[in-house]
C-alpha positions as CSV (number, residue, x, y, z in Angstrom):
1,X,44.7,-127.9,81.2
2,X,46.7,-127.3,78.0
3,X,50.1,-125.7,77.8
4,X,51.4,-122.7,75.7
5,X,55.0,-121.7,75.2
6,X,56.0,-118.1,75.1
7,X,59.2,-117.1,73.3
8,X,62.2,-116.7,75.6
9,X,62.9,-113.3,74.1
10,X,59.6,-111.9,75.4
11,X,59.1,-113.1,78.9
12,X,61.8,-115.7,79.5
13,X,61.6,-119.5,79.1
14,X,58.7,-120.0,81.3
15,X,55.5,-121.8,80.5
16,X,52.2,-120.1,81.1
17,X,49.1,-122.1,81.7
18,X,46.0,-121.1,79.8
19,X,42.7,-121.0,81.4
20,X,40.7,-124.2,81.3
21,X,37.7,-122.2,80.2
22,X,39.6,-120.9,77.1
23,X,38.0,-123.5,75.0
24,X,34.7,-121.9,75.6
25,X,36.0,-118.4,74.8
26,X,34.4,-118.6,71.3
27,X,33.0,-122.1,72.0
28,X,33.6,-125.6,70.5
29,X,36.6,-127.8,69.8
30,X,40.2,-126.8,69.2
31,X,42.5,-126.2,66.2
32,X,46.2,-126.0,66.1
33,X,47.7,-122.9,64.7
34,X,51.4,-121.8,64.5
35,X,52.6,-119.3,67.0
36,X,55.9,-118.0,68.1
37,X,59.2,-119.3,66.8
38,X,58.2,-122.8,65.5
39,X,56.0,-123.6,68.5
40,X,52.5,-124.9,68.1
41,X,49.8,-123.3,70.1
42,X,46.4,-124.6,70.9
43,X,43.7,-122.1,69.8
44,X,40.0,-122.8,69.9
45,X,38.6,-123.5,66.4
46,X,35.4,-121.7,67.3
47,X,37.5,-118.5,67.8
48,X,37.4,-118.3,64.0
49,X,34.0,-120.0,63.5
50,X,32.1,-118.0,66.1
51,X,33.0,-114.7,64.4
52,X,31.3,-113.8,61.2
53,X,33.6,-115.0,58.4
54,X,32.9,-111.7,56.6
55,X,34.6,-110.0,59.6
56,X,37.8,-111.9,59.6
57,X,39.4,-109.6,57.1
58,X,39.3,-106.8,59.7
59,X,40.7,-109.1,62.3
60,X,43.5,-110.0,59.9
61,X,44.2,-106.3,59.2
62,X,43.9,-105.2,62.8
63,X,46.4,-107.9,63.8
64,X,49.0,-105.7,62.2
65,X,48.2,-103.0,64.8
66,X,47.3,-105.3,67.7
67,X,50.6,-107.2,67.6
68,X,49.6,-110.8,66.5
69,X,52.6,-112.9,65.4
70,X,53.1,-113.8,61.8
71,X,52.2,-117.5,61.9
72,X,48.8,-116.7,63.5
73,X,48.1,-114.1,60.8
74,X,49.0,-116.6,58.0
75,X,46.7,-119.3,59.5
76,X,43.9,-116.8,59.9
77,X,44.2,-115.7,56.3
78,X,44.1,-119.3,54.8
79,X,41.2,-120.4,57.1
80,X,39.0,-117.5,55.9
81,X,40.1,-118.0,52.3
82,X,39.3,-121.7,52.3
83,X,35.9,-121.0,53.8
84,X,34.6,-118.2,51.6
85,X,36.8,-118.3,48.6
86,X,39.2,-115.5,47.7
87,X,36.8,-113.3,45.7
88,X,34.0,-113.6,48.2
89,X,36.4,-113.0,51.0
90,X,37.7,-109.8,49.4
91,X,34.1,-108.4,48.9
92,X,32.9,-109.0,52.4
93,X,33.1,-106.0,54.7
94,X,34.7,-106.5,58.0
95,X,33.3,-105.7,61.5
96,X,34.5,-108.5,63.7
97,X,34.8,-107.5,67.3
98,X,35.9,-111.0,68.6
99,X,39.3,-110.3,70.0
100,X,42.1,-112.8,70.6
101,X,43.0,-113.5,74.2
102,X,46.0,-111.5,75.6
103,X,48.0,-114.8,75.8
104,X,48.1,-114.9,72.0
105,X,49.3,-111.3,71.5
106,X,52.9,-110.4,71.4
107,X,53.4,-106.6,71.9
108,X,56.6,-105.0,70.6
109,X,58.3,-103.3,73.5
110,X,59.0,-99.5,73.3
111,X,62.6,-98.3,74.0
112,X,61.6,-94.7,74.9
113,X,62.9,-92.9,78.0
114,X,60.8,-89.7,77.6
115,X,57.8,-89.0,75.5
116,X,58.1,-86.5,72.6
117,X,57.5,-82.9,73.7
118,X,54.2,-81.5,72.4
119,X,54.0,-78.2,70.4
120,X,54.6,-75.2,72.6
121,X,57.5,-76.9,74.4
122,X,61.2,-77.6,73.7
123,X,63.5,-80.5,74.7
124,X,66.0,-80.0,77.5
125,X,68.5,-82.8,78.1
126,X,68.6,-84.3,81.5
127,X,72.0,-84.1,83.2
128,X,73.8,-87.5,83.4
129,X,71.1,-89.3,81.3
130,X,71.2,-90.7,77.8
131,X,70.2,-88.5,74.9
132,X,66.7,-90.1,74.7
133,X,66.0,-88.8,78.2
134,X,65.0,-85.2,78.3
135,X,62.5,-82.7,80.0
136,X,59.8,-80.7,78.2
137,X,60.1,-76.9,79.0
138,X,57.4,-74.4,77.8
139,X,58.7,-71.8,75.3
140,X,59.5,-68.4,76.7
141,X,57.3,-65.3,76.1
142,X,57.3,-64.3,72.5
143,X,58.5,-67.7,71.3
144,X,56.7,-70.7,69.8
145,X,57.3,-74.4,68.9
146,X,54.9,-75.6,66.2
147,X,56.3,-79.1,66.0
148,X,56.7,-82.0,68.4
149,X,60.1,-82.8,69.7
150,X,61.5,-79.3,69.0
151,X,65.0,-78.5,70.4
152,X,64.7,-74.7,70.1
153,X,61.7,-72.4,70.2
154,X,61.2,-69.9,67.4
155,X,60.8,-66.2,68.1
156,X,57.7,-64.4,66.8
157,X,58.1,-61.3,64.7
158,X,57.7,-57.9,66.4
159,X,54.3,-57.5,65.0
160,X,53.1,-60.9,66.2
161,X,52.5,-62.6,69.5
162,X,52.2,-66.3,70.5
163,X,48.9,-68.0,71.3
164,X,48.2,-69.3,74.8
165,X,49.4,-72.7,73.8
166,X,52.5,-71.1,72.2
167,X,52.3,-73.2,69.0
168,X,51.6,-70.4,66.6
169,X,52.2,-66.6,66.1
170,X,49.2,-64.4,65.6
171,X,49.2,-60.6,64.7
172,X,49.1,-58.3,67.7
173,X,46.1,-56.1,68.3
174,X,46.6,-52.4,67.4
175,X,45.5,-50.0,70.0
176,X,44.5,-46.3,69.6
177,X,41.7,-44.1,71.0
178,X,38.9,-44.8,68.5
179,X,35.2,-43.8,68.3
180,X,34.3,-47.4,68.8
181,X,36.0,-47.5,72.2
182,X,33.9,-46.7,75.3
183,X,36.5,-44.1,76.4
184,X,36.5,-42.5,73.0
185,X,32.7,-42.4,72.8
186,X,32.5,-40.8,76.3
187,X,35.1,-38.1,75.5
188,X,33.4,-37.3,72.1
189,X,30.0,-37.0,73.7
190,X,31.3,-34.6,76.3
191,X,33.1,-32.5,73.7
192,X,29.9,-32.2,71.6
193,X,27.8,-31.5,74.7
194,X,30.1,-28.7,76.0
195,X,30.3,-27.1,72.6
196,X,26.5,-27.1,72.4
197,X,26.4,-25.4,75.8
198,X,28.8,-22.8,74.7
199,X,26.7,-22.2,71.6
200,X,23.6,-21.7,73.7
201,X,25.4,-19.2,75.9
202,X,26.6,-17.3,72.8
203,X,23.0,-17.2,71.5
204,X,21.8,-15.9,74.9
205,X,24.4,-13.1,74.8
206,X,23.5,-12.2,71.2
207,X,19.8,-12.1,72.1
208,X,20.4,-9.8,75.1
209,X,23.2,-7.8,73.6
210,X,21.7,-4.5,74.6
211,X,21.5,-5.3,78.3
212,X,24.0,-3.7,80.7
213,X,25.5,-6.9,81.8
214,X,26.5,-7.9,78.3
215,X,27.8,-4.5,77.3
216,X,29.7,-3.9,80.6
217,X,32.7,-6.0,79.6
218,X,33.2,-5.5,75.9
219,X,30.5,-7.7,74.4
220,X,32.4,-8.1,71.1
221,X,35.3,-9.6,73.0
222,X,32.8,-11.8,74.8
223,X,31.4,-13.0,71.5
224,X,34.9,-13.8,70.3
225,X,35.8,-15.7,73.5
226,X,32.7,-17.8,73.3
227,X,33.3,-18.6,69.6
228,X,36.9,-19.6,70.4
229,X,35.7,-21.8,73.3
230,X,33.3,-23.6,71.0
231,X,36.3,-24.6,68.9
232,X,38.3,-25.5,72.0
233,X,35.6,-28.1,72.8
234,X,35.6,-29.4,69.2
235,X,39.4,-29.6,69.0
236,X,39.5,-33.0,70.9
237,X,37.6,-34.6,68.1
238,X,40.8,-34.5,66.1
239,X,42.5,-36.5,68.8
240,X,40.0,-39.4,68.6
241,X,40.2,-41.9,65.7
242,X,42.9,-43.6,63.7
243,X,46.0,-41.4,63.7
244,X,47.6,-40.2,60.5
245,X,50.5,-37.8,59.8
246,X,48.0,-35.0,58.9
247,X,45.9,-35.5,62.0
248,X,49.0,-35.6,64.2
249,X,50.2,-32.3,62.9
250,X,46.8,-30.5,62.8
251,X,45.6,-31.5,66.3
252,X,48.6,-30.1,68.2
253,X,48.8,-26.9,66.1
254,X,45.0,-26.4,66.4
255,X,45.1,-27.0,70.2
256,X,48.0,-24.5,70.7
257,X,46.7,-21.7,68.5
258,X,43.0,-21.9,69.6
259,X,43.9,-22.0,73.3
260,X,46.3,-19.1,72.9
261,X,43.5,-17.1,71.3
262,X,41.1,-17.9,74.2
263,X,43.5,-17.1,76.9
264,X,44.5,-13.9,75.1
265,X,40.8,-12.9,75.1
266,X,40.6,-13.4,78.8
267,X,43.8,-11.5,79.3
268,X,42.5,-8.6,77.2
269,X,39.2,-8.5,79.2
270,X,41.1,-8.3,82.4
271,X,43.6,-5.7,81.2
272,X,40.7,-3.5,79.9
273,X,39.0,-3.6,83.3
274,X,42.2,-2.4,85.1
275,X,42.9,0.3,82.5
276,X,39.4,1.7,82.8
277,X,39.7,2.2,86.6
278,X,43.3,3.3,86.5
279,X,42.8,5.8,83.7
280,X,40.0,7.5,85.5
281,X,42.4,8.9,88.1
282,X,43.5,12.5,87.5
283,X,46.8,12.9,85.6
284,X,46.9,9.2,84.7
285,X,49.0,8.4,81.6
286,X,47.0,5.2,80.9
287,X,44.3,7.2,79.0
288,X,46.3,6.9,75.8
289,X,46.0,3.1,76.0
290,X,42.3,3.2,76.2
291,X,40.8,2.7,72.8
292,X,38.7,0.3,70.8
293,X,41.7,-1.4,69.3
294,X,43.6,-2.2,72.5
295,X,41.9,-5.5,73.4
296,X,42.2,-6.8,69.8
297,X,45.9,-5.9,69.8
298,X,46.4,-8.0,72.9
299,X,44.6,-10.9,71.3
300,X,46.5,-10.7,68.1
301,X,49.9,-10.4,69.7
302,X,49.3,-13.3,72.1
303,X,48.1,-15.5,69.3
304,X,50.9,-14.6,66.8
305,X,53.6,-15.6,69.3
306,X,52.1,-19.1,69.7
307,X,51.6,-19.3,65.9
308,X,55.3,-18.6,65.4
309,X,56.2,-21.3,67.9
310,X,54.1,-23.8,66.0
311,X,55.6,-22.8,62.7
312,X,59.1,-23.4,64.0
313,X,58.0,-26.8,65.4
314,X,56.5,-27.9,62.1
315,X,59.4,-26.9,60.0
316,X,62.0,-28.5,62.3
317,X,60.6,-31.6,63.9
318,X,56.9,-32.1,62.9
319,X,54.7,-34.7,64.6
320,X,54.2,-38.0,62.8
321,X,52.3,-41.2,63.3
322,X,54.3,-44.1,64.9
323,X,53.7,-47.8,65.5
324,X,55.0,-48.4,69.0
325,X,56.1,-52.0,69.4
326,X,58.1,-51.8,72.7
327,X,55.7,-50.3,75.3
328,X,53.5,-53.4,75.5
329,X,54.5,-57.0,74.7
330,X,51.1,-58.2,73.5
331,X,49.8,-55.2,71.5
332,X,50.9,-52.5,69.2
333,X,50.3,-48.8,70.0
334,X,49.3,-46.6,67.0
335,X,50.1,-43.2,68.3
336,X,51.4,-39.7,67.3
337,X,55.0,-39.0,68.0
338,X,55.4,-35.3,68.9
339,X,58.6,-35.1,66.9
340,X,60.2,-32.6,69.3
341,X,59.1,-32.8,72.9
342,X,61.0,-29.6,73.6
343,X,58.8,-27.7,71.2
344,X,55.7,-29.4,72.6
345,X,56.5,-28.3,76.1
346,X,57.5,-24.9,74.8
347,X,54.0,-24.5,73.4
348,X,52.5,-25.6,76.8
349,X,54.8,-23.2,78.6
350,X,53.6,-20.3,76.5
351,X,50.0,-21.2,77.3
352,X,51.0,-21.3,81.0
353,X,52.6,-17.9,80.7
354,X,49.5,-16.3,79.3
355,X,47.3,-18.0,81.9
356,X,49.6,-16.8,84.7
357,X,49.5,-13.2,83.4
358,X,45.7,-13.3,83.3
359,X,45.6,-14.8,86.8
360,X,47.8,-12.1,88.3
361,X,46.0,-9.2,86.6
362,X,42.6,-10.6,87.5
363,X,43.7,-11.2,91.1
364,X,44.8,-7.5,91.5
365,X,41.6,-6.2,89.8
366,X,39.2,-8.5,91.8
367,X,38.3,-5.7,94.3
368,X,37.7,-2.9,91.8
369,X,34.2,-1.3,92.4
370,X,32.2,-2.6,89.5
371,X,28.9,-4.4,89.7
372,X,29.8,-6.5,86.7
373,X,33.5,-6.8,87.3
374,X,34.7,-10.1,85.8
375,X,38.0,-10.1,87.6
376,X,36.8,-12.5,90.4
377,X,35.4,-15.0,87.9
378,X,38.5,-14.8,85.7
379,X,40.7,-15.5,88.7
380,X,38.8,-18.7,89.4
381,X,38.8,-19.8,85.8
382,X,42.6,-19.2,85.4
383,X,43.2,-21.1,88.7
384,X,41.3,-24.1,87.3
385,X,43.2,-23.8,84.0
386,X,46.7,-23.8,85.7
387,X,45.7,-26.6,88.1
388,X,44.6,-28.8,85.3
389,X,47.6,-28.3,83.1
390,X,50.1,-28.6,86.0
391,X,48.5,-32.0,86.7
392,X,48.6,-32.9,83.0
393,X,52.4,-33.0,82.8
394,X,53.1,-35.9,85.2
395,X,50.0,-37.7,83.9
396,X,51.2,-37.3,80.3
397,X,54.6,-38.7,81.2
398,X,53.3,-41.7,83.1
399,X,50.7,-43.0,80.6
400,X,51.0,-44.9,77.3
401,X,48.9,-45.7,74.3
402,X,45.4,-44.4,74.0
403,X,45.4,-43.2,77.6
404,X,48.0,-40.5,76.9
405,X,45.6,-39.1,74.3
406,X,42.7,-39.4,76.6
407,X,44.6,-37.4,79.3
408,X,45.2,-34.6,76.9
409,X,41.6,-34.5,75.7
410,X,40.4,-34.5,79.3
411,X,42.7,-31.6,80.1
412,X,41.4,-29.6,77.1
413,X,37.7,-30.2,78.1
414,X,38.1,-29.4,81.8
415,X,40.1,-26.2,81.3
416,X,37.7,-24.9,78.7
417,X,34.7,-25.8,80.8
418,X,36.2,-23.9,83.7
419,X,36.3,-20.7,81.6
420,X,32.6,-21.2,80.4
421,X,31.3,-22.0,83.9
422,X,33.3,-19.3,85.9
423,X,33.0,-16.4,83.4
424,X,29.7,-16.8,81.6
425,X,27.4,-18.8,83.8
426,X,27.0,-16.1,86.5
427,X,26.0,-13.7,83.7
428,X,23.5,-16.2,82.2
429,X,22.0,-16.6,85.7
430,X,21.3,-12.8,86.0
431,X,20.1,-12.5,82.4
432,X,17.6,-15.4,82.7
433,X,16.5,-15.5,86.3
434,X,17.4,-12.1,87.8
435,X,16.4,-9.6,85.2
436,X,15.9,-7.0,88.0
437,X,19.7,-6.9,88.4
438,X,20.3,-6.5,84.7
439,X,19.5,-2.8,84.7
440,X,21.6,0.4,84.5
441,X,20.0,1.8,87.7
442,X,20.9,-1.3,89.7
443,X,24.5,-1.2,88.3
444,X,25.0,2.5,89.3
445,X,23.4,2.0,92.7
446,X,25.7,-1.0,93.4
447,X,28.7,0.9,92.2
448,X,28.1,4.0,94.3
449,X,27.6,1.8,97.4
450,X,30.8,0.0,96.8
451,X,32.7,3.3,96.4
452,X,31.4,4.7,99.7
453,X,32.3,1.5,101.6
C-alpha cells in the first residue's frame, strides 16, 4: 500500500492511506506527479492514458473549478502537450469524464456564517454574532428587494404593488364597474329589459287610449310617467363603464332630475284623485284648483326645485373622476368623487320628501270610491321606493369601488320597477285579460256599489 501526504494546513500532519485498488482506477502502472507543497504523490499513469487525450483539456480547465492543486495541473498540461503536440492538443475538443479521486482534490474552505439573502428578503444582524452572521427576513407588504444580500427593502410607488416573490414592482389593477364585468353586464341587461317592458306598457296604453281604465286617471299624465320611467331605467347605463369627468357630472344630475319628474308625476296623479272627490262636495273651495293645468304645474314645480339643487351643486362642488389609491392595497379604484356629499344627500333628501308626500296623499285617498282608483297602487309603489332608498344610504356608506356604483344602480332599477309593477301592471291585466271590466257600465256599477256600502 502506497502513502500520500496531505498538507498540514488542510487536514493536519496526518498521513492518509490510499486504496490498494487505486492503481486499477484507470488501470496500469504508476507515474509520479507533484502535489501539495513540494511533496510527491503517486498517481496512476493510466489515469491520464485511459482518458481520451483529446479530453484532457477539459480536465485541465475543470481542475480550476474542481480544486486540483497547481503542480497537478502543470503536470497534466505537459503530459497532454508531449503526447499530441501543442497545435493538435489545442484543436481537440474536450469531453473527458474521468474524474480524479477525492484524495487528490484540495477544496478551498468557505468562511461564510450565513448564506446571502435571496431577492425578496433583507438581512437582519444576529444579536451578539459577527457581522457575517445574519437572518433573512421577507420584505414587508408594499416593499421589494431585487438584489441578493440587500440590507433594506425598497418601497413600491403608490400605483404599483410587489409580486408574490417580492422581487419586483408591478402596476396595480384598476377597478371600476365595466361592461366586461359580470356584474356590469347583469345590471346593463336588467336596465335594458326593464326599459323594454316600460315601452311595451306605454304602447299598450296608447293602443287602448280610449278605454275607460286609461282615461280614468289622466292618460296624458300616465304617458308622461311611463316615458320618464323608461329614462329612469336607461339612466344606470351612464354609471357603467370607464368613468370620466363628464360622465360623473351627467349621471348624478340625470338621476336626480329624472327621478324628481317621475315622483312629481305620481304626486300629481294622487293629488288630482283627492281634488276630484273633495271638490264634488257642496260648497267646496277646491273647485278652483281643478283644471287641466294643475297636474302639470305640480310636475314642473317639483322638477324645477330639484334642478336648482343640481345647478348649485355643479357650480360649487361638481363631481369629478378620482383614482383612489388608499381603499385597497393591491388595486386602484377609478371612481367618481361626488364633490360635495352634502349636496348629494340634499338631492336624495328632496327625492325622499316628494316620495313621502306622495305616500301620505295616496294613503289617505286609498278608500275613495272609484273603481279605477290608483291610490292603493301608488301607496305600495311609494312604500317600495322609500324602503329601497332608506336601505341604500347605509349600503352606500359601507361599500367601496365598483360595488358602490352597483348599489346605486340597483336602487335605481328596483325603485323604478316598483312604480311600473304596482301602478301599471294591474291596469295592463284588465286591458289584456279582463276586457269585461274595462267598460263604462262596469265602472259606474262598481262605483255606485261602493258608495252604498
